[in-house]
Backbone bond lengths (Angstrom), bond angles and torsions (degrees), N, CA, C in turn:
res aa  C-N    CA-C-N  psi(-1)  N-CA   C-N-CA  omega(-1)  CA-C   N-CA-C  phi
1 M - - - 1.466 - - 1.520 109.18 -
2 T 1.343 118.04 123.97 1.449 121.67 177.46 1.513 110.29 -79.72
3 S 1.344 116.09 165.87 1.465 120.55 -175.31 1.516 113.17 -63.35
4 D 1.360 116.07 -25.38 1.455 118.34 -179.02 1.529 112.81 -100.41
5 S 1.345 116.88 7.17 1.464 119.83 177.51 1.521 110.23 -78.33
6 P 1.339 118.01 149.11 1.464 119.71 174.72 1.520 110.08 -61.67
7 V 1.327 116.55 140.34 1.458 119.30 179.10 1.531 110.53 -79.46
8 I 1.329 116.21 -23.81 1.467 122.07 171.99 1.522 107.22 -132.97
9 E 1.321 115.62 131.64 1.468 120.20 177.18 1.526 108.60 -144.31
10 A 1.319 116.16 115.51 1.461 121.60 -179.09 1.525 109.32 -125.73
11 T 1.328 115.28 141.57 1.464 120.47 -179.02 1.526 109.57 -136.34
12 G 1.319 115.47 124.30 1.456 121.66 171.54 1.515 115.14 63.41
13 L 1.336 118.58 33.49 1.461 120.20 -179.02 1.527 111.14 -67.01
14 T 1.319 114.62 127.36 1.463 121.34 179.95 1.516 108.70 -132.58
15 L 1.336 116.16 135.79 1.461 120.48 178.01 1.516 108.81 -155.25
16 S 1.325 115.87 133.04 1.462 121.00 179.69 1.516 110.47 -121.83
17 Y 1.331 115.17 144.17 1.459 122.73 168.48 1.527 106.31 -107.53
18 G 1.306 118.15 98.10 1.453 119.89 -175.29 1.521 109.71 62.74
19 T 1.318 116.22 -121.18 1.464 120.27 -179.68 1.526 112.25 -91.69
20 T 1.340 117.11 -1.24 1.463 120.75 -178.85 1.518 110.04 -92.83
21 R 1.321 117.02 121.99 1.465 121.86 178.39 1.529 107.81 -88.46
22 A 1.342 116.37 99.94 1.465 120.96 -177.66 1.519 111.80 -76.16
23 L 1.335 116.33 -38.07 1.463 121.87 173.95 1.517 107.49 -126.75
24 D 1.326 115.33 133.78 1.460 119.68 -173.10 1.527 110.00 -131.71
25 G 1.352 115.46 69.68 1.463 119.93 178.46 1.509 113.51 78.96
26 V 1.325 117.56 49.59 1.462 122.09 -175.10 1.527 110.82 -83.49
27 D 1.330 116.41 131.01 1.461 123.88 172.71 1.529 108.34 -114.65
28 L 1.332 117.16 133.26 1.459 121.98 178.51 1.520 109.55 -141.71
29 T 1.331 116.17 142.69 1.457 121.83 173.78 1.517 108.40 -138.88
30 V 1.336 116.13 129.33 1.469 121.05 178.65 1.526 108.34 -125.73
31 P 1.337 118.05 109.69 1.468 119.68 175.31 1.524 110.82 -64.46
32 A 1.316 116.97 150.00 1.459 121.24 179.59 1.525 110.65 -60.34
33 G 1.329 116.16 142.11 1.451 122.04 176.07 1.511 115.21 76.14
34 T 1.336 117.13 19.64 1.462 120.72 -179.04 1.527 110.42 -125.81
35 V 1.333 114.49 171.15 1.464 122.18 174.39 1.515 108.37 -114.30
36 L 1.340 116.54 122.80 1.452 121.04 171.72 1.522 107.51 -100.91
37 G 1.323 116.92 120.07 1.451 121.64 175.64 1.514 110.01 -91.54
38 V 1.331 116.06 128.41 1.460 121.34 179.00 1.523 107.67 -111.97
39 L 1.327 115.71 109.96 1.452 122.46 -177.72 1.514 110.76 -99.18
40 G 1.315 115.44 150.40 1.461 119.46 174.66 1.505 110.60 160.85
41 P 1.322 116.74 158.50 1.464 120.55 178.21 1.512 110.64 -74.64
42 N 1.332 116.44 166.85 1.464 119.35 169.28 1.522 108.26 -56.93
43 G 1.327 115.92 135.24 1.458 120.26 -177.88 1.505 113.58 94.25
44 A 1.358 117.56 -2.67 1.457 119.85 -177.31 1.518 112.89 -80.48
45 G 1.347 117.55 -20.58 1.454 120.82 179.88 1.522 114.47 114.19
46 K 1.333 117.54 2.22 1.462 120.32 -176.52 1.526 112.24 -60.99
47 T 1.326 116.27 -53.14 1.460 120.23 -177.41 1.521 111.20 -65.76
48 T 1.321 117.59 -36.74 1.463 120.47 177.30 1.528 110.17 -61.43
49 A 1.330 117.54 -41.54 1.464 120.62 178.29 1.525 110.72 -62.51
50 V 1.332 117.20 -42.24 1.462 120.61 178.12 1.530 110.29 -61.79
51 R 1.318 117.25 -41.66 1.468 120.46 -178.98 1.525 111.68 -65.32
52 V 1.321 116.58 -35.89 1.469 119.42 176.94 1.522 109.95 -68.22
53 L 1.332 116.91 -47.46 1.456 120.99 -176.11 1.524 112.32 -67.92
54 S 1.333 117.07 -25.86 1.462 120.80 178.98 1.530 112.31 -95.78
55 T 1.324 116.89 12.35 1.481 126.31 174.16 1.524 113.21 71.68
56 L 1.329 119.07 15.97 1.455 121.29 178.42 1.525 112.34 -84.16
57 L 1.322 117.19 -20.59 1.454 122.48 176.39 1.514 109.74 -133.52
58 R 1.327 116.41 147.66 1.457 121.57 174.53 1.531 108.48 -98.36
59 P 1.320 118.17 128.26 1.459 119.83 177.58 1.521 111.01 -71.99
60 D 1.314 115.76 155.85 1.465 120.02 174.44 1.523 110.95 -72.98
61 A 1.329 115.84 -30.82 1.461 121.01 -179.71 1.520 108.21 -156.98
62 G 1.337 115.01 163.60 1.455 120.21 179.12 1.514 112.01 100.91
63 T 1.337 115.59 171.96 1.456 121.79 -179.29 1.521 109.66 -130.89
64 A 1.326 115.70 155.38 1.463 120.58 176.83 1.511 109.35 -153.59
65 R 1.321 115.13 138.01 1.461 122.67 174.98 1.525 108.24 -124.74
66 V 1.328 115.06 135.08 1.459 121.40 178.30 1.521 107.91 -129.10
67 A 1.323 116.69 126.44 1.471 122.83 -177.95 1.526 111.00 54.21
68 G 1.327 116.13 33.14 1.453 121.14 175.32 1.508 115.76 90.16
69 F 1.341 118.56 -0.42 1.460 121.45 -176.36 1.525 111.18 -120.84
70 D 1.316 114.88 143.85 1.463 121.58 178.89 1.522 109.42 -72.50
71 V 1.338 116.74 130.07 1.463 119.87 -175.62 1.525 112.68 -68.42
72 L 1.333 117.55 -21.67 1.458 120.56 178.50 1.526 111.71 -93.80
73 A 1.323 117.23 -42.18 1.459 120.41 -176.72 1.528 112.85 -79.96
74 D 1.351 117.18 -30.77 1.472 120.88 -175.53 1.529 111.73 -133.14
75 P 1.334 118.03 54.61 1.468 118.95 -175.52 1.527 113.90 -60.54
76 Q 1.338 117.99 -34.94 1.461 120.13 -179.73 1.527 110.99 -65.45
77 Q 1.328 116.23 -39.26 1.463 119.74 177.64 1.533 110.72 -64.58
78 V 1.325 116.43 -39.51 1.464 119.88 177.70 1.530 110.10 -62.28
79 R 1.345 116.48 -46.69 1.463 120.84 -176.61 1.516 112.97 -62.20
80 R 1.330 116.91 -29.50 1.468 120.18 178.83 1.525 111.70 -70.91
81 R 1.316 116.72 -15.10 1.459 120.15 -171.89 1.522 114.03 -115.54
82 I 1.333 117.23 3.74 1.461 119.65 -176.62 1.524 111.34 -123.50
83 G 1.324 114.79 160.20 1.449 122.76 167.47 1.516 107.60 -127.12
84 L 1.334 116.54 152.76 1.461 120.64 -176.57 1.518 109.37 -139.94
85 T 1.316 115.04 127.42 1.466 121.37 173.38 1.512 108.15 -122.33
86 G 1.326 116.33 121.61 1.458 121.22 -176.51 1.517 112.28 -84.15
87 Q 1.321 114.92 -168.61 1.460 119.99 -174.44 1.525 112.56 -71.93
88 Y 1.310 117.23 -22.06 1.463 120.85 -178.25 1.524 109.30 -130.44
89 A 1.331 116.37 138.80 1.456 121.07 -178.73 1.525 110.28 -57.16
90 S 1.325 116.51 132.20 1.466 121.06 -173.94 1.526 111.57 -114.25
91 V 1.335 117.49 29.04 1.458 120.29 179.55 1.533 109.85 -76.32
92 D 1.321 115.86 158.18 1.463 121.57 175.83 1.520 107.50 -83.87
93 E 1.313 117.07 111.51 1.460 120.90 -172.73 1.517 113.26 -72.10
94 D 1.333 117.96 -14.75 1.464 120.35 178.44 1.530 112.24 -86.18
95 L 1.312 117.11 -11.84 1.455 121.85 177.29 1.526 109.82 -97.27
96 T 1.326 115.92 157.16 1.457 119.65 174.12 1.526 109.20 -74.40
97 G 1.333 115.61 168.14 1.451 118.92 176.43 1.515 111.60 -58.41
98 S 1.337 116.74 -43.86 1.453 121.24 179.64 1.523 111.33 -62.98
99 Q 1.337 116.95 -42.93 1.466 120.40 -179.40 1.524 111.58 -65.55
100 N 1.331 117.38 -37.74 1.458 120.62 178.32 1.521 110.86 -58.11
101 L 1.325 116.40 -49.08 1.457 119.86 -175.14 1.522 111.50 -73.71
102 A 1.329 116.96 -38.47 1.458 119.51 178.57 1.532 110.86 -64.40
103 M 1.334 116.69 -37.97 1.460 120.31 178.41 1.528 110.63 -60.67
104 I 1.325 116.61 -43.23 1.468 119.77 179.94 1.522 109.90 -65.67
105 G 1.327 116.55 -39.52 1.456 119.65 176.77 1.516 112.05 -59.06
106 R 1.330 116.57 -42.17 1.469 120.49 178.46 1.528 110.79 -65.42
107 L 1.357 116.45 -39.77 1.459 119.51 178.49 1.525 111.71 -64.41
108 L 1.333 115.91 -27.66 1.459 120.69 178.57 1.523 112.07 -85.08
109 G 1.343 116.37 0.59 1.453 119.70 175.43 1.506 115.67 95.88
110 L 1.325 118.39 8.14 1.460 120.27 178.42 1.532 109.99 -74.62
111 P 1.328 118.29 143.06 1.459 120.13 171.60 1.529 110.12 -60.48
112 R 1.327 116.29 158.64 1.461 120.36 -174.22 1.532 112.27 -55.82
113 A 1.315 117.33 -46.98 1.471 120.27 -178.47 1.523 110.92 -65.07
114 A 1.343 116.76 -40.10 1.467 120.46 179.80 1.527 110.73 -66.74
115 A 1.328 117.27 -37.24 1.466 120.97 179.07 1.528 110.49 -65.16
116 R 1.353 115.86 -41.68 1.469 118.67 178.83 1.527 111.06 -67.03
117 A 1.321 116.18 -38.25 1.465 120.06 179.66 1.527 110.98 -65.94
118 R 1.333 116.15 -42.13 1.468 119.69 178.65 1.521 110.21 -65.25
119 A 1.337 117.49 -38.70 1.468 120.99 178.06 1.520 110.22 -61.29
120 A 1.340 116.83 -45.66 1.465 120.18 -179.55 1.522 111.19 -63.56
121 E 1.343 116.42 -39.04 1.468 120.71 179.03 1.522 111.27 -62.12
122 L 1.314 116.51 -45.36 1.463 120.32 -178.39 1.522 111.85 -70.82
123 L 1.314 117.85 -39.51 1.466 120.30 177.98 1.518 110.24 -60.50
124 A 1.321 116.87 -39.34 1.463 119.94 177.12 1.526 110.85 -66.32
125 G 1.338 116.21 -43.03 1.460 120.31 -179.14 1.507 114.03 -65.28
126 F 1.339 116.79 -25.22 1.454 121.61 -179.23 1.531 112.08 -105.13
127 S 1.337 116.25 17.38 1.474 122.55 177.12 1.526 111.55 55.74
128 L 1.330 115.99 43.27 1.463 121.28 -179.39 1.527 112.65 -120.64
129 T 1.328 117.43 9.43 1.464 120.03 -177.28 1.524 111.88 -57.85
130 D 1.335 117.08 -42.66 1.467 120.47 -177.75 1.530 111.90 -63.90
131 A 1.340 116.30 -23.61 1.468 120.40 -179.09 1.523 112.10 -104.92
132 A 1.325 117.06 11.94 1.467 121.02 -172.21 1.520 113.23 -59.47
133 E 1.340 117.43 -35.87 1.465 120.38 -176.20 1.522 113.03 -100.51
134 R 1.321 116.88 10.18 1.458 120.87 173.86 1.516 109.62 -92.08
135 S 1.330 116.76 147.88 1.461 119.49 176.55 1.528 109.26 -67.02
136 A 1.313 115.69 145.86 1.466 120.53 -175.73 1.520 112.18 -63.52
137 K 1.348 117.75 -20.27 1.465 119.98 179.17 1.522 111.88 -65.51
138 T 1.354 117.33 -18.79 1.463 120.70 179.82 1.521 111.91 -89.87
139 Y 1.341 117.64 -2.90 1.455 121.21 -176.87 1.525 111.03 -78.66
140 S 1.314 116.31 149.92 1.460 120.87 170.88 1.525 109.43 -71.98
141 G 1.338 116.57 170.17 1.457 119.93 179.13 1.516 112.55 -59.10
142 G 1.335 116.00 -41.64 1.456 119.35 179.33 1.507 112.33 -66.85
143 M 1.354 117.55 -37.47 1.464 121.36 177.97 1.526 110.96 -66.70
144 R 1.343 116.99 -41.84 1.467 119.42 178.13 1.519 110.97 -62.55
145 R 1.334 115.30 -39.91 1.459 118.32 179.63 1.528 110.40 -66.29
146 R 1.322 118.45 -39.66 1.463 120.75 177.71 1.528 110.50 -65.13
147 L 1.333 116.41 -38.91 1.459 119.57 177.13 1.525 110.62 -64.64
148 D 1.327 116.66 -39.24 1.466 121.30 178.41 1.529 110.32 -63.76
149 L 1.331 116.99 -41.30 1.460 120.70 176.66 1.529 110.43 -63.68
150 A 1.328 115.71 -42.58 1.464 119.67 178.30 1.529 110.44 -59.91
151 A 1.336 115.77 -40.64 1.470 119.95 179.93 1.526 111.43 -60.20
152 S 1.316 116.53 -36.28 1.464 120.00 -178.76 1.523 112.46 -73.51
153 L 1.338 116.66 -9.40 1.463 120.98 -177.35 1.520 113.71 -107.91
154 V 1.326 116.84 1.26 1.461 119.73 -178.03 1.522 110.70 -55.80
155 G 1.323 116.86 -40.33 1.458 121.57 -178.69 1.512 115.04 -84.15
156 R 1.333 118.27 11.41 1.472 123.90 -179.34 1.533 111.68 51.13
157 P 1.323 118.14 61.46 1.473 120.70 -175.33 1.522 112.34 -71.34
158 Q 1.336 115.03 148.40 1.459 120.49 171.02 1.522 110.83 -74.45
159 V 1.319 115.46 -33.43 1.459 121.66 -173.43 1.523 108.64 -126.67
160 L 1.323 116.01 133.16 1.459 121.07 179.27 1.527 109.14 -120.11
161 F 1.330 115.70 124.79 1.462 121.56 174.88 1.522 108.10 -98.33
162 L 1.320 116.47 120.38 1.457 122.28 177.92 1.523 108.10 -115.36
163 D 1.326 115.75 106.46 1.459 121.39 -176.47 1.530 108.89 -97.48
164 E 1.327 115.33 98.75 1.469 122.78 -178.11 1.532 110.65 48.37
165 P 1.336 117.11 61.47 1.465 120.82 -170.58 1.520 114.80 -69.81
166 T 1.332 118.29 -16.65 1.467 118.72 -177.62 1.528 112.37 -110.83
167 T 1.328 116.91 17.53 1.467 120.59 177.14 1.527 110.13 -56.46
168 G 1.314 116.26 126.96 1.459 121.20 175.23 1.513 115.60 81.45
169 L 1.335 118.20 -0.53 1.457 119.76 -179.21 1.526 111.47 -87.33
170 D 1.332 115.70 151.63 1.462 120.06 175.06 1.531 108.13 -76.16
171 P 1.344 117.70 165.19 1.474 120.64 -175.54 1.529 113.67 -55.47
172 R 1.335 117.82 -39.18 1.462 119.43 -179.02 1.528 110.94 -65.94
173 S 1.331 116.70 -45.11 1.465 120.31 179.20 1.520 111.20 -65.19
174 R 1.318 115.88 -36.10 1.462 119.51 178.08 1.523 110.38 -62.52
175 T 1.323 116.66 -42.91 1.462 120.63 178.59 1.519 111.11 -63.18
176 E 1.333 117.69 -36.99 1.466 121.13 177.12 1.521 110.76 -61.86
177 V 1.320 116.77 -42.38 1.462 120.34 179.18 1.528 110.16 -65.54
178 W 1.320 117.37 -40.75 1.463 120.66 177.41 1.527 110.81 -58.11
179 D 1.325 116.41 -42.68 1.467 119.80 179.88 1.520 110.61 -62.27
180 V 1.333 116.37 -39.49 1.465 120.49 178.25 1.524 110.67 -62.44
181 V 1.331 116.92 -45.41 1.464 120.74 -179.26 1.525 110.37 -61.44
182 R 1.326 117.00 -41.84 1.466 119.78 179.35 1.530 110.92 -61.32
183 R 1.327 117.62 -40.43 1.465 120.70 179.49 1.528 110.62 -65.64
184 L 1.330 116.60 -40.04 1.463 120.11 179.90 1.523 111.04 -62.09
185 V 1.319 116.58 -44.03 1.463 120.49 -179.34 1.525 110.00 -66.71
186 A 1.331 116.49 -39.01 1.461 120.03 177.79 1.523 111.37 -61.74
187 D 1.336 116.47 -28.50 1.467 121.36 179.11 1.525 112.47 -87.73
188 G 1.343 117.73 2.10 1.455 120.78 173.44 1.510 116.87 106.33
189 T 1.335 118.17 0.14 1.463 120.37 178.46 1.522 110.11 -75.95
190 S 1.317 116.96 137.97 1.467 121.92 174.20 1.525 108.08 -94.91
191 V 1.324 116.98 141.16 1.463 120.94 -171.68 1.520 110.84 -130.21
192 L 1.339 115.21 133.87 1.466 121.13 165.37 1.518 106.24 -110.08
193 L 1.313 115.93 116.91 1.464 123.20 -173.18 1.516 110.38 -115.49
194 T 1.339 117.69 116.67 1.455 119.44 172.24 1.522 108.43 -96.96
195 T 1.311 116.17 143.66 1.458 119.12 -176.87 1.522 110.72 -160.44
196 Q 1.326 115.31 153.07 1.458 121.61 168.44 1.518 110.35 -103.30
197 Y 1.336 116.38 -6.92 1.462 120.65 178.81 1.518 108.50 -88.53
198 L 1.314 115.73 105.51 1.447 119.80 -175.82 1.524 111.57 -64.38
199 E 1.326 116.63 -32.24 1.459 120.35 176.47 1.529 110.69 -62.50
200 E 1.331 116.35 -34.23 1.460 121.44 -179.55 1.528 110.77 -63.66
201 A 1.307 116.44 -45.38 1.465 120.21 177.29 1.520 110.58 -64.20
202 D 1.323 116.82 -39.13 1.459 121.40 178.85 1.525 110.58 -61.39
203 E 1.330 116.54 -38.81 1.460 122.18 -176.90 1.533 112.76 -75.09
204 L 1.331 117.58 -38.59 1.463 120.57 -166.17 1.520 115.63 -109.87
205 A 1.323 118.10 -30.13 1.466 119.93 -166.00 1.525 113.18 -85.68
206 D 1.331 115.37 136.31 1.464 120.54 170.74 1.522 110.35 -76.54
207 D 1.324 115.58 -38.84 1.464 122.52 175.61 1.522 108.15 -134.51
208 I 1.328 115.38 157.03 1.461 121.47 -177.52 1.517 108.93 -132.37
209 V 1.337 115.97 136.97 1.460 120.36 166.86 1.521 107.58 -117.35
210 V 1.308 115.90 143.64 1.462 122.00 179.11 1.514 108.31 -108.78
211 F 1.331 116.37 121.57 1.461 122.96 177.23 1.525 109.80 -96.82
212 D 1.309 115.73 143.58 1.465 120.84 170.61 1.524 107.36 -154.33
213 T 1.311 116.45 128.69 1.470 124.12 -179.54 1.531 112.37 46.98
214 G 1.336 115.78 46.15 1.452 120.82 174.48 1.509 116.04 80.47
215 R 1.326 117.83 6.87 1.453 121.07 -178.00 1.524 110.35 -125.94
216 V 1.339 115.95 154.64 1.458 121.30 169.65 1.517 107.52 -85.12
217 V 1.333 116.30 114.97 1.467 120.12 -176.13 1.528 112.48 -101.55
218 A 1.332 117.27 -10.09 1.463 120.08 177.19 1.514 108.90 -162.69
219 H 1.331 115.56 152.28 1.460 121.60 -179.61 1.518 108.80 -150.20
220 G 1.320 117.13 135.51 1.457 121.19 176.86 1.514 110.90 163.48
221 T 1.310 116.29 178.79 1.457 119.54 172.99 1.523 108.90 -71.72
222 S 1.312 115.69 169.22 1.460 119.80 178.68 1.523 110.95 -57.29
223 D 1.333 116.54 -47.22 1.464 119.59 -178.69 1.519 111.79 -66.63
224 E 1.335 117.15 -37.72 1.469 119.79 178.97 1.520 110.81 -62.94
225 L 1.320 117.11 -41.78 1.459 119.84 179.10 1.527 110.76 -66.50
226 K 1.314 116.14 -38.05 1.466 119.24 179.02 1.526 111.23 -66.11
227 H 1.330 116.24 -40.27 1.470 119.48 179.08 1.526 111.16 -68.61
228 R 1.348 116.95 -27.61 1.464 120.52 -174.92 1.522 112.01 -62.12
229 T 1.331 117.06 -32.59 1.458 118.72 -179.05 1.520 111.98 -73.01
230 G 1.342 116.54 -20.15 1.456 120.29 179.99 1.512 114.57 73.50
231 A 1.309 118.04 0.26 1.462 121.31 -175.41 1.521 109.83 -99.02
232 Q 1.334 116.16 118.12 1.445 122.61 172.61 1.528 107.71 -121.32
233 T 1.311 115.49 161.33 1.461 119.46 -177.48 1.518 110.27 -126.96
234 L 1.320 115.54 125.64 1.465 122.21 172.88 1.520 108.29 -88.63
235 T 1.334 116.70 127.72 1.469 120.73 177.20 1.521 109.31 -123.05
236 V 1.330 115.07 136.05 1.464 121.34 -178.39 1.533 108.62 -139.44
237 R 1.337 116.04 129.57 1.459 119.77 175.03 1.528 109.30 -132.09
238 P 1.321 117.54 118.78 1.470 120.13 179.22 1.528 110.67 -73.96
239 R 1.332 115.62 150.61 1.462 119.76 177.55 1.521 110.29 -66.44
240 D 1.324 116.40 -36.09 1.468 122.25 179.12 1.534 108.07 -109.45
241 R 1.332 116.12 119.41 1.469 119.00 -177.11 1.519 112.73 -62.59
242 A 1.318 117.11 -19.70 1.472 119.83 177.62 1.528 111.24 -63.62
243 D 1.338 116.73 -19.62 1.466 121.07 179.90 1.534 112.67 -88.00
244 T 1.335 117.18 0.62 1.464 120.28 -175.99 1.530 113.34 -57.47
245 P 1.330 119.68 -45.06 1.477 118.24 179.68 1.520 113.11 -57.69
246 T 1.344 116.79 -39.41 1.458 119.55 179.00 1.528 111.05 -66.95
247 V 1.337 116.08 -40.39 1.470 120.73 178.39 1.523 110.09 -60.20
248 L 1.327 116.58 -46.41 1.463 120.02 179.74 1.526 111.14 -61.17
249 Q 1.304 115.56 -40.35 1.465 120.04 -179.19 1.531 111.01 -64.77
250 V 1.334 116.72 -44.13 1.464 120.85 -179.01 1.537 110.62 -65.32
251 I 1.316 116.75 -42.70 1.471 120.03 -179.84 1.519 110.43 -60.54
252 E 1.325 116.33 -45.43 1.467 119.44 -179.77 1.515 110.89 -65.33
253 Q 1.333 116.78 -37.65 1.459 121.07 179.21 1.530 111.04 -62.08
254 V 1.337 116.66 -41.81 1.467 121.06 -175.47 1.518 111.97 -78.70
255 T 1.326 117.24 -41.14 1.467 120.70 -172.33 1.518 113.87 -95.88
256 G 1.334 116.73 -21.53 1.454 119.72 -176.29 1.509 113.16 77.19
257 A 1.344 117.27 10.09 1.462 121.71 -179.93 1.523 109.50 -125.85
258 V 1.325 115.64 149.85 1.462 120.59 179.89 1.526 108.88 -82.40
259 P 1.347 118.14 119.59 1.465 120.00 -178.92 1.522 112.00 -75.77
260 T 1.341 114.80 158.49 1.462 120.94 172.61 1.524 108.70 -99.83
261 L 1.311 115.37 159.12 1.466 121.14 -176.59 1.519 108.34 -128.67
262 D 1.355 117.35 126.05 1.455 119.08 179.09 1.527 110.85 -93.99
263 G 1.323 116.12 -179.20 1.457 120.83 -175.96 1.509 114.56 -70.03
264 H 1.329 116.89 -12.29 1.465 120.52 179.10 1.528 111.83 -95.96
265 G 1.326 116.23 3.78 1.466 119.31 179.46 1.513 113.59 84.39
266 T 1.343 117.35 16.70 1.461 121.07 179.25 1.519 109.88 -95.30
267 A 1.324 115.66 124.21 1.458 121.12 176.53 1.519 109.04 -92.37
268 S 1.324 117.55 140.47 1.462 120.92 179.74 1.509 110.07 -141.77
269 V 1.344 114.81 151.99 1.455 120.69 -179.76 1.524 108.90 -157.40
270 P 1.341 119.20 140.12 1.465 120.44 175.76 1.524 110.95 -65.96
271 V 1.333 116.39 140.62 1.471 121.11 178.35 1.515 108.38 -136.49
272 R 1.324 116.72 155.77 1.455 121.21 179.61 1.520 112.07 -90.80
273 S 1.333 117.72 -20.02 1.459 120.29 -175.83 1.522 109.67 -148.31
274 E 1.336 114.62 147.76 1.462 119.37 178.58 1.526 112.71 -75.22
275 T 1.324 117.53 -4.41 1.456 120.13 -179.30 1.528 112.36 -64.24
276 V 1.340 116.94 -21.78 1.464 119.42 179.67 1.522 111.20 -66.91
277 L 1.328 117.77 -22.19 1.457 120.70 -175.61 1.524 111.01 -59.44
278 G 1.340 117.31 -46.17 1.461 120.47 -179.24 1.513 112.36 -63.07
279 T 1.330 116.56 -39.37 1.460 120.24 -179.48 1.518 111.01 -65.41
280 V 1.337 116.32 -44.59 1.466 120.30 178.30 1.521 110.34 -61.39
281 L 1.326 116.99 -43.98 1.463 120.64 -179.22 1.526 110.95 -61.81
282 D 1.336 117.27 -43.77 1.463 120.31 -179.44 1.522 111.40 -61.56
283 L 1.326 116.86 -44.82 1.466 120.24 -177.86 1.525 111.40 -65.93
284 L 1.329 116.69 -41.66 1.462 119.04 -179.32 1.520 111.70 -71.39
285 T 1.329 116.68 -36.23 1.465 119.82 176.94 1.519 110.91 -64.22
286 T 1.332 116.14 -40.78 1.470 120.92 178.32 1.523 111.21 -58.45
287 Q 1.343 116.37 -33.71 1.458 120.47 -179.43 1.530 112.92 -91.32
288 G 1.333 115.96 7.22 1.457 120.26 174.94 1.513 114.93 73.81
289 I 1.308 117.18 26.13 1.471 120.83 -177.78 1.531 109.74 -96.21
290 A 1.330 116.18 119.42 1.457 122.41 177.71 1.525 109.29 -85.03
291 L 1.347 115.82 143.97 1.452 120.41 -175.16 1.536 111.49 -118.43
292 S 1.341 115.19 143.82 1.460 121.23 170.96 1.521 111.02 -93.33
293 E 1.334 116.45 -24.58 1.467 120.65 -179.04 1.511 109.89 -149.72
294 L 1.322 115.15 136.40 1.463 121.82 173.15 1.518 106.58 -153.02
295 A 1.324 116.66 114.56 1.465 119.33 -175.26 1.511 110.79 -156.85
296 V 1.324 115.01 156.40 1.462 122.73 167.24 1.525 106.20 -120.05
297 R 1.322 117.16 119.48 1.462 120.29 -178.17 1.526 110.94 -115.32
298 L 1.322 113.97 149.09 1.455 120.38 172.36 1.517 109.20 -72.66
299 P 1.320 117.66 160.90 1.468 119.47 176.61 1.521 110.32 -65.89
300 S 1.308 116.87 155.35 1.461 120.60 173.38 1.523 108.81 -73.31
301 L 1.342 116.07 164.14 1.462 118.84 175.82 1.528 111.35 -63.72
302 D 1.344 116.47 -29.60 1.466 119.08 175.25 1.523 110.44 -59.24
303 E 1.328 115.59 -45.17 1.465 120.24 -179.79 1.525 110.76 -67.73
304 V 1.329 116.55 -37.27 1.462 120.30 177.91 1.520 110.44 -63.96
305 F 1.351 116.00 -45.58 1.458 119.44 -179.32 1.527 110.88 -59.79
306 L 1.318 116.03 -43.99 1.464 119.77 179.19 1.524 110.84 -62.42
307 A 1.338 116.89 -40.17 1.464 120.50 179.86 1.531 111.47 -67.02
308 L 1.335 117.08 -35.83 1.454 120.71 -176.78 1.516 113.24 -77.65
309 T 1.339 116.42 -36.70 1.464 120.01 -172.59 1.522 113.70 -108.83
310 G 1.324 116.48 -19.73 1.457 119.37 -179.49 1.506 114.00 82.96
311 H 1.351 117.74 4.61 1.463 120.16 177.11 1.515 109.92 -152.40
312 A 1.329 116.40 168.70 1.450 121.73 -179.66 1.521 110.52 -78.17
313 T 1.363 116.16 -177.41 1.454 119.80 -172.99 1.506 113.81 -83.30
314 Q 1.311 119.98 -17.84 1.466 120.87 -174.30 1.524 110.59 -96.12
315 T 1.336 115.09 113.98 1.455 120.03 173.81 1.517 108.05 -140.03
316 E 1.315 116.99 -155.80 1.457 120.05 -176.48 1.514 110.87 -71.04
317 K 1.346 116.56 160.40 1.448 121.17 179.63 1.522 111.08 -77.47
318 E 1.350 113.65 156.85 1.453 119.40 177.43 1.523 110.38 -70.52
319 P 1.325 117.87 151.49 1.460 119.73 172.45 1.522 109.30 -62.40
320 V 1.313 116.83 147.32 1.457 122.60 178.25 1.516 108.11 -107.52
321 S 1.325 116.22 128.00 1.471 119.55 -177.59 1.517 110.03 -76.92
C-alpha cells in the first residue's frame, strides 16, 4: 500500500441474512489519516459493514481491502493491522486495567515485559494510570470505554474500527472519548466510526456516509451534506420585544414566507440563500430596530439525515449473525 492509497477500499459489498439484505452494494473509501463517519439507524447495515471489513463476516459479493490487504484473501494480514471497538466495552471486569491490557499484549505475542510496558504506556495516554491497579468493575462507564479503546490499540493498528463507541455514555464521558479519537488521528491512525449521534459525526469525521437499508444513500463532508438539502434558516431576534411585529413584517416582506416565532422572541423562516440577511438588516436598521440575533444557519445533521432518509435514526436492530 502506497502512502496515498486508501487505507480502506470496498466495492459492491453485499450480504444477506436469510431474506434480509444487510448490505446491498456498499462502496466505501477511507483515505489514510482520516476519520470516515458512518451514519444510519440500527438496521441500516453499519455494524455489518464493520464486521466484513474487520474479517468477522464474509460478504456474499464484492471486494474490500484494508491497510493494503484483501479481507478475504489475506484476513490474517488485515487482523494484524486493525483494532476494533464494539458498541459495548468488552473488558474483563474482574481484572485490573493493567492486567486487561497486558493480557491482550501477551495474546498478540508480546513478551511479558513488553506487554506490561505497552499497558503502562496506554494507561498513561488514556489518563487511567491512577486506576491501573483497580479492577475494571470499579470503573465508570467513560473509564471502561477508554480502557476498551486502549485495548484495541495494544497492537498499534493502522486502522481503528469504532462501532458506536459512545453508546450509553453520559455527555462528559462522550466528550472524553472524542478527545481520545482526535489524539489517535493526530498520531496517524485512520478511523472508521459508526454512530447514531449526528453531533459525533459532525465533531470527528472528515467525511460522512449515510447508510439506509443496507445502502449508502449519501456521501460528503458535513457541510456538503448540509448544503445538499438546500434548506437554510434565517433567525432574527429584536433586542426589544415590542419591535417583534415589525421584525415579522420585514422578514415576510423580504422572504415571501410567514416566519415562526418561538418562546424566546426569535423569528425564523426557511431561506434558499444567505443573501437575504443583508436586506433584512438594512431594512431593520433603517427603522431603528436593534437586534440581539441575526443569522442564517445551515440545517443540522439531524435535519439532513431526516431529509435524506425520510425517517429518524432510531429503528429496529440489525440481525446478528
